N, C-alpha and C positions, 0 to 999 in steps of 0.2 A: 571491519567488526572484532569488537576485542571478546577473545575468549578468555573462560574459565574454568581454570583447571582443580580438582579437586581429586584427594585419595578414594581410592576405589577398593573392593575387596580382593584377594588375589582371584585371576579368571577374567576380570572387569577392563574394559579398553579405557583408559586415562583417558585427558585432555578433547574431552566431549563439546562441542560447542553448544550453546542455549540459544535460542531464535536465532539460527542458524539461516539465512537466506537461500531461496531457491533456486541452486544453479543449476538446475536442469536443461538440456538442450531444448531451444526454443521450439522446433517439433513436438517435446513432451510436453508443452503448455496449455493450458484448456482452452486456451481462447485462438492457440491454433487451429482445432479444432471448427472450428466458427468462419476462419480464414480460409481454410479449404472448402468445406462447403457452397461460400460463397463464389469461390475461384469455379468449382464444381458446376454449379446449375450457372454461370457466364460461360463455360468452354460448351456446355451443352445447347445452350442458347443458341450460340455460332454453329456449332456443328449441325444441327437441325435447319438453321437457315442455309446453309450452302447445300449440304444434299435437298432442299426443295428446289433449291435454285438449279443443281446438275442433274434432276430429272425433267426437268421442263427448260429447254433451249430456247432463250428469247428471239424475236425474231422482228426485223424491223415492219413496221405497220403498213410501209407501201408493198411491202413481201407479202404478207396476208393478206391486201387485196387484191394481189398478183395471181396466187393461191386461190382465194376467191372465185376470180374470173376463170379460172384453168379446170375448176372445179374439181379442188384439190383439197378440200377441206372434210375430212369424216364425221365429225362433230367440234362443236364447241360450245363453251360455258360464256357468255358475257358479263359481265356486271359493271359495275357508275367508272371503273379504274383500270380492271384489265381485262382480254379475254383471255381464255387459254382454252386449247383443244387438241385434237389429235389429225395429222398428215393421213391423207392416204397414199403417203411416201415412203418407204419402207430403207430405217437404217441400215447402211452396211455394217455397221461395228455389232449394234445388239440385234438387227434380224427382226425388227420392229417397228411399228410403226412411230414416225416419230410425233414427241410431242412435244406444244409449243407454247408460249405467252408473250404477250403485246400488249401495249399500251396503247389505246386507240385513240387518234383525232376525230373527235364529235364534230367537227366543221368539214359538213363530205362535201363542200365547194373546194374548200382548201385544198382538201386531199385530194378529191377528179385534178384539181388543177395542178397539181405538185407530180400527180402520175402521168400524166395528158405531155407534161415535159421532161418527163426521165428523171424526175428527180427521184431519189433513194432516201429515206427519211425516218428515221423513229422518233417517238414519242417518248417521254421522259415525266415522269411523275417523282413530285418533292419525296426524298426517303423519311419515311418516320418511323425505323425501325426502333429506331433509339428512343424516340419517347413510348413507344408500345412497352419496351423493354424496362423502361422507368417506371412509367405507371401500374403494369403488370405484374412486374417479379419483386423490383427491387425497392420500391416504396412498401407494398404489402409486405413483404418477408422483413424490411428495416423495422416497419411498426410491431410486428412478433418478435422479433430477437429481443427489442429494444424493452417490449416489454414483458418478457422474459426476465432481463437481464435485472429490470426493477424489482421483478418479483424475488429473485435471488438474493439481492442486497438485501431488503427487509427480513427475509427467513434465515440468512446465513449471514449476518455480520456485515465486514466492511466490503462484500461484494469479488473478495479475491477472485475466487475461481467462478467464474460466469455459468460451467455446466454444474456446479455442483452444488446443489440444494442445502440450505444449514450447514454451512463449512463451521467446520469448529471452531469453539469459541475461549477456549481453552487460556488462560493468562496463564504465561510463564515467567519467572520473576528469577534471574540468576542471582548467588547466592552475595553479589558486590549491591543489588540493588532493592535489598532489605536492611533497612538502617533500623528497624522496630527493634529493640529488645524488651526485657520484663520492665529495665526503668522506665522504661513509656508506659508503663502500665499498673496504675496503682489499684491499692485493695488486693483482693480474691488472693490471700497468700496461700490458701490449702489450695487452690485450682494450680497453682505455682509451683508447689512443691512437687504433686504429684506429674505435672507435664516435666519437671526436671531430668527426670529419670528417664523420659521418651530420648531428651536432647541428651544424655549419658549413652543411650544405648545408641545414638546413629554417629554420636562421637567414634565411640568403641566397641562396637557392634561384640568385638572377642570378649568382655566381660562376661557376659551372657551366656554368650557358647560356650563358655571354659567349663559352666558348670549345667550343660547342657538342657538351659531352657531357650526361650526364643523371645525376642522381643511383641508386645504386642503389636497386631495388625491392625487395629484400629481406636481409634479413641473419638468419642462422641462426648461432644462440648454443648450442656443444657441448662438452660436459665431464662431469664425475662427478655425480652426484648430489649434491646440498648447498654445488655451488661458488661461489652466487649468481648464475648466469644471471637468474631472474626480477628478484632485486633490481637487477642490472646496467641490465636493461631499463625497469626506473623508475624509473635515475636518468638514464639518456640522455632521458626524457619529462621527470623536472625540471630538468634543464639546460639541454634545447631550452625550453622553457615554451612546448608545447602542450598540446592535449589527448591523452590517454592511454584506449586503447579494450582490456581487457584480456579474454580466453579461455581457459577450459582446451581441449584439442581433443578430451578424452573429452565436452565438453558440447553437442558437436555433434551426438554420435549420440541417436537414440532409436530406441525399439521400430516407429515409425512410417516407412516408407518416404517417401524426398523431406522430413523436417523437416530433417536435417543439411542437405540443398542449399540450405535456404529459410534457414537462417541464416545460410549463408556470404555470400546475398547482401544480405540484412538488414544485416550487421555491413558489408560493404564502400558500400552505398548510406550506411549513417549516416558513418561515415569521410570519404567524399566530400566529403559537407556539412557538415562539421567540419574540413576541411583549413585547413591544415598539422596533421596528426596524426599521429600511430602508433598501429599496430596489432600490439598483445604477443597472439601464441598459444603458451601455455605446454601442453608436450609434446606434441610437432606429430605425433610418432610414432602418437599413438592416431588419427590418421588419415588422417596421410603414408606408411604402411608399404605397401612395393612390392605392387601389383597383382597378384594370381594366385595371393600364398602363403597368403589365407585358406580356408576350407572352401567356398568357391563359388568354386573356381575357374574363372577365366576371366568368371566372371559379374556381376554391377552389383549387388552387395547395398548398403545404406546407406551403408556406410564407404564401398566406392569412389564412389558417386556425390559424395557430400561431398565427395570428394579431386578429381573431374572439374572440380566446380564451384569449389575453392581454383585448381586449374592455371588455368581461364575467369576467372574474376579479378583473377589475379594477372598475367595475358597480355594481360588486355586494357585497364586501368587506366591511365591518363597519369601518369609521373611528375610530370610539371609541377605536376598537384593539386597537392604537396607531402604523399604519401602513403606512408609508410614503413612495410612489414613485418617485424617483430622476431619471429622465434620462437625458439622452445627445445627440447631434446631431451637426451639423454644416449644415445639409441640411432640413431645417423648411419647409420649401417649399415643398417640397415632401411627406409631411406626413399624413396620411389619417384623413380627418375632423373629424372624429369619434373620434378620440384620442385626439384630441383637444378643444372639445369641455366641456363645465362644467361640473363638477363631476367626472372626468378624468383624464385630465393636466391640473387645475383650473388655475397655476399659469406659465407662461412662465419668464423667468429669461435670461437676453440677457448679457453677460460674455465677451465683447466687447474687443477690441485692445487697450491695454494699451497707455493712452497719457504720457507726458514726465514728467510728477511727478512719473507716475505710472510705466517706465521704468528704473527710477533710482531708484525707491524701490525697484524692481525686481533686478535691477543692483547688490544693495549693500545686498540684501539677498544673492544671490548665490557666492559672492566675500566674504561674512565675513569670513570666513575658508580659504582664499588664504593670501599669503605673496605679498600684492601689494606695489611699490614702490611709495616713495612720488611725483612724475611728474604724476600720476594716475589721470584724474581728471574725474569720473564716470557721470558727468553733460553732458561732451562733449559729453562722448560714449551714452549717453541717445541719445543726438539733433544729433547724426551722425546714427541713427537709425528707422526713424520714420516709423510707420507702422510695424514694426516690433514685434512677439509677445513673452509670454515667454518662449516659448522653444525656440525658435531663441537667446533671450537673455541670456539663460543658456548656449545654446550652443558657443557662443562666448565668453563667460566665458572661458569656458574649452581649446576652440580654444587658448585663449590667455596664458591659463597655458602650453599647450602644447608646444606652440612657444618659451615659454620662458626655458623648457626644453631644446630645439631645439637648441638655443643661449645659452645654459650653463649659463642665469642667475639663480640668487640669489633671485631675486624675480621679479615679474610681472610688467614688465615698462608701459607705457604710449604706445611705440612703439610696443609692444607684441598686446597690445589690437588694433590700427589701423590696424594693420597687419590682426590680426582677423575678423576684419569688413571687408574687403576689400577680404578675403578670403569666407566670408560666404555674402556676397555680387554677387560679379564677380567671384568666384572661385581661384583656387591655380593660384599660377605665375608662367609663363611658360618660365622663362630665357633661357633655352638651347632650345627654338621654333626660328630656323634658321629664322629671316626676312632679306634678305638684306638690302643695303643702299638706293634702291630708294624706297621699303616700309614704310622703318623706316623712313624718311623724308617724305613720304606721311600722315604717322600717324601722327607725330610732326605737321604737318601743320594742319591737321583735329581736332586736340584736343587742339590747340593752338586757330584755328577757333569757335571754343565753347566757352572756356575761354574768347577771346576779346567780345564774341557778348553778353554774359552774363554779361559782368562787364560792357556794355555799355548801358543796358535796366534798368530801373527805380523799374521796379516792380521783377525783376529777384532776387531769393536768393543766396549768397555770394559761392564764391568760395572755396571750402575746398582744395581741391587735384587734380591734371592733373597729369596722367602717362600716357606712352605709352609701362610701361611693357604688353605682353600679360599674360592674365589670360583667365582660363575657357577652352573652345571647340571654341570659335570664337572671343572672344574679344581682338581686336589688341591693345586698350586701353580704358581709359576713365575719363570723366571731373565728378567730383562731386559735388553739391552743397550740403548746409548743411543748411536747414532751423532757423531762428532764431526764431520761435517762430511756437506752434504747430497750422496749419493750416487746418481747417474742408470744406472751401468752396474758390472756387473760381471763381474770374469775369472772363467777357468777354475779358479786356484789358492782363490778368496773361495769359490766356490762346492761346491767340494769340504770345505774348512775347513768351511762352513755345516753339510753333511751330516756330520763329525765332529760339530761341536757337539751337532748334534740326537741323535746316538746318545751321545753322553756319558750322560745316566742309564742308560739301559737299560745300558750295561757296567757302570758303578756296584752297579747291581743283582746282574750277573752275580758281576762281580768278590767281592761283601760277602757276599751272601745265595745264592752257585751258582746262582739263578735268575733267571728274570724275571717279570713283572705285565703287570698292563693297561694300567698306569697311561702305557706307550710308544707308545700306538694313536697319538698324535697327532703324536707325533714320528715317527716310521714314514711315517707318511705325507705330513708332508712333505720328508724326506730323499729317498721316493722321485719325487715329483713333480719335487724338484730335479734328480735323476739323469735322470730321464725327460724334462724339459726340455734338458740339456748332451746329451742323445745325438740325439734326433728334432727337437729345433728350433734349436741351437746350433749343429750340428757340433762337437759338443768330445769325440767318440769318433774316436780311431785309427785303429782297425778300420772303422769307416763313412766317414770322411771328411767331408770340410766339405758334407754333403748333409742336410736336412731330410726327414725321414719323416711321413708325415701329414697331410691335409690338414685344418685346424681352423678352424672357424666360430665365431668367438670374438668377444662383442659385446665394444667397444673399453673403455666405462667402466663397465660393468655384473659384478662377480664373481661369475659365475655361470659352470657347469660348461661346459665346450666340445663342440660335439660332432666331431667327428672321422672323417675320411674315407681308410679304408684304401685306399694307394694305392701298396704293396709285397709281395713275396713271402713266402712261408711261410718261404724261409729266410732271409731280411732279418730278417725277425718273428722268428726265433730270435735271430740274434746281435744286435739289437737288446735281447732278455730278456738275453742274456750280459751286454751291455755294462753296462745299469743295476745288474744284479746284483752287477757286478765295484767299482762304483763306491760302489755302498752298501758292500758287504765291506771296501772299502780305508777305508772314514771308520771301521768299526766297528772294524778292528786297528790305526787310530792313536787311537782314542779307549780301548782298552780298553791299550795301552801306556803313554800320558800315568797312566792313573791308576793303573794297577800301578808307572810308578815315581814314583808322587805319594802313597802311597796314606794315609802319615802326615798329609798334609794335607786328602785328604778325611774321615780322622776328625775332623780338627778343627773343619770349614767345617759338616761333619753335627752335632755335639755343640754347636755355636755356635748352629746353629740352632733344634735341639731345644730350646734352650733362651728363645730372644729369638722365634723366630718368622720374625722378618724382619732381613734382613742391609742395610745399604745396601753399594753398590763401594767407597767407602772402609774400612769393616770386612773385606769380602772382600778385599781391597789389603792389608792389616797381616796374614791370616791368612797368605795364600800368602808373603808377603814374610819372615815370622818363622820360619813351617814349614821354609824351607828352610835 
């Protein structure tokens, strides 16, 4: 086993072995207990069988018949196979009547004939004690222990310790096993700068000690799923060249009370032995949620006991030992306040979604080993993917490679990247989905309405692609707009024009077919959400003023439905409904005016879409210009 040596502060023992094999004696192993138990059962059976035989002396059946003739039988118990009883003769050793057992010969004629001829004989029955022992003891107990072993494996991981329910699942990595550095993490420069301070403290703890300070006990990484929080933690350990303990928050919890708290204690005991080191707890919210929020209000359930033990350990360990606790979560708002106070998780670092430059760096990182064609512009790919996290971008690069293999390309082309983005955003193409000509014609006018309205609004983002190829579960077509620059704010005018663009498809259907379809369902939902946000959260209603209405409990990084607490009157609710309706109606009227005034361009866009199924932004621009 390879040993990993590292420097420690004075008073610490060097040359600690990581992942050291268990070299305890065989009788100290947990499975030895099982073996000893089985041996005890077997020995007890033999002992019991021997005692039973010594209490009752076997006599030949012929002798038994003689005792019967001499009236020397005090009592007898007759079964199908044996006769047991007591003689009237006193045993010289025990001074008690002799006990006997014999196996009878039920053929009376044969028995009398043998006796008359002076033959002393015994009757033997086949020994079945082994069969009885096997079916009464070995098989039932074997099945019981086998079932127990299977349960221990499922609850305890690898099942290394048979009698240890839910053994520890800590993953220990020596410094030589950690090859991840900050060079493997693209983007997130602000987070890297803050984490580099922790690395310096781990490498040179005396620098902060000389000033009378202490290194942070805990660092909490927060951010949306897929932003690279776990990768960032591994990079910190790789840069610091220290052992790395990793465990998921959910792995602390078992069905047995006390197992989670025991795992927390074991985790910190091992970490102190191998300091300086890093403890990384992924998905901290699994055990760190606010107490009293679960089903057992105010109770001490298993999760709360685990959390209490974690709080105790973090509050009690000395930072001079060089143990740093890193944790990651995408639900920081539900964490218990005691975890976030100073002295536990002293520092919170946000690993945010990458911006345009970060996305470009991430794409370069994931494609550096790929064969990329000359026409691939990663800057365009980065522009097309606003809001995507590192995991999404890695998936796009991989899907592009898969698409290139599917098309027998020697290199990955820009078209492969375009198809990969569309697949990730809208789902796979459904070219074989049967749409009749009327539906296809309606979808073409619907998407052309979106594109035409977007081209005639001043703040709208440029059109990148319009398609009427069905994708995913319900998308029959889509219009994709590509932002020119990264934006973090939206003005009132921009949001109103977003509503107008969303209603462009439905307005086109009204003008062309004098009827509407169910295809605008998602457009209506999104338009209503924008209008609701403008009125209730952003104070963009002139009638209701710069106020917020309704208290929302929204998860910061997870796209889930917010739970709203109503804190306004019925009259205010009526005004809110009116303002939301007015904003949507205003967008609807504006879309109708644009499409009515440029009906000839709408027809050309729809006709070209029916012909080609997919139009690029340049083709849309060309049709709009020539149509005017």
